[in-house]
C-alpha positions, -999 to 999 in steps of 0.1 A, spaced: 85 -306 -465 68 -283 -490 86 -251 -500 71 -222 -519 87 -190 -531 62 -164 -521 78 -133 -536 107 -126 -560 123 -94 -549 155 -93 -570 170 -64 -551 208 -60 -547 210 -85 -518 175 -97 -510 163 -120 -539 132 -137 -526 109 -147 -497 99 -183 -491 77 -205 -468 84 -240 -457 56 -264 -444 65 -295 -425 40 -324 -427 10 -300 -431 15 -291 -394 42 -264 -390 48 -234 -413 77 -211 -413 72 -178 -432 96 -150 -440 125 -172 -450 148 -151 -472 171 -158 -501 201 -136 -498 229 -129 -524 261 -119 -506 297 -116 -517 302 -152 -505 273 -165 -526 236 -171 -523 222 -184 -490 190 -189 -471 183 -168 -439 157 -177 -413 131 -151 -403 144 -124 -380 131 -94 -362 149 -60 -357 154 -51 -320 151 -15 -308 189 -13 -309 188 -19 -347 203 -54 -343 186 -84 -359 177 -116 -340 164 -148 -355 128 -158 -345 133 -195 -353 163 -217 -350 173 -249 -368 189 -270 -342 207 -295 -364 231 -290 -393 211 -316 -413 178 -297 -411 195 -264 -419 211 -280 -450 178 -296 -460 159 -263 -458 186 -244 -476 188 -270 -504 150 -271 -509 145 -233 -507 173 -227 -532 160 -254 -555 125 -237 -554 141 -203 -560 161 -216 -590 129 -231 -604 110 -198 -601 139 -179 -617 139 -204 -646 101 -201 -650 104 -163 -651 132 -165 -677 111 -188 -699 81 -163 -698 102 -134 -711 
């Protein structure tokens, strides 16, 4: 799996967007890095319904895959933050 942080936002809750590519065959875009009162986490892409409610557009079936994507997205995010700090 290849993970890339596509945009650093650094808003109050939304911190970044990421993509994940699996075996050069399947790409997930719109993965979000979110900072909440319970800590930083990775959220899968979602869409807002007419009711204002959000619904996910892709689902990770196993806990192992969710943990793997979260781990790799957060590692890429930390790396980008570290690079940005070094440039300042």
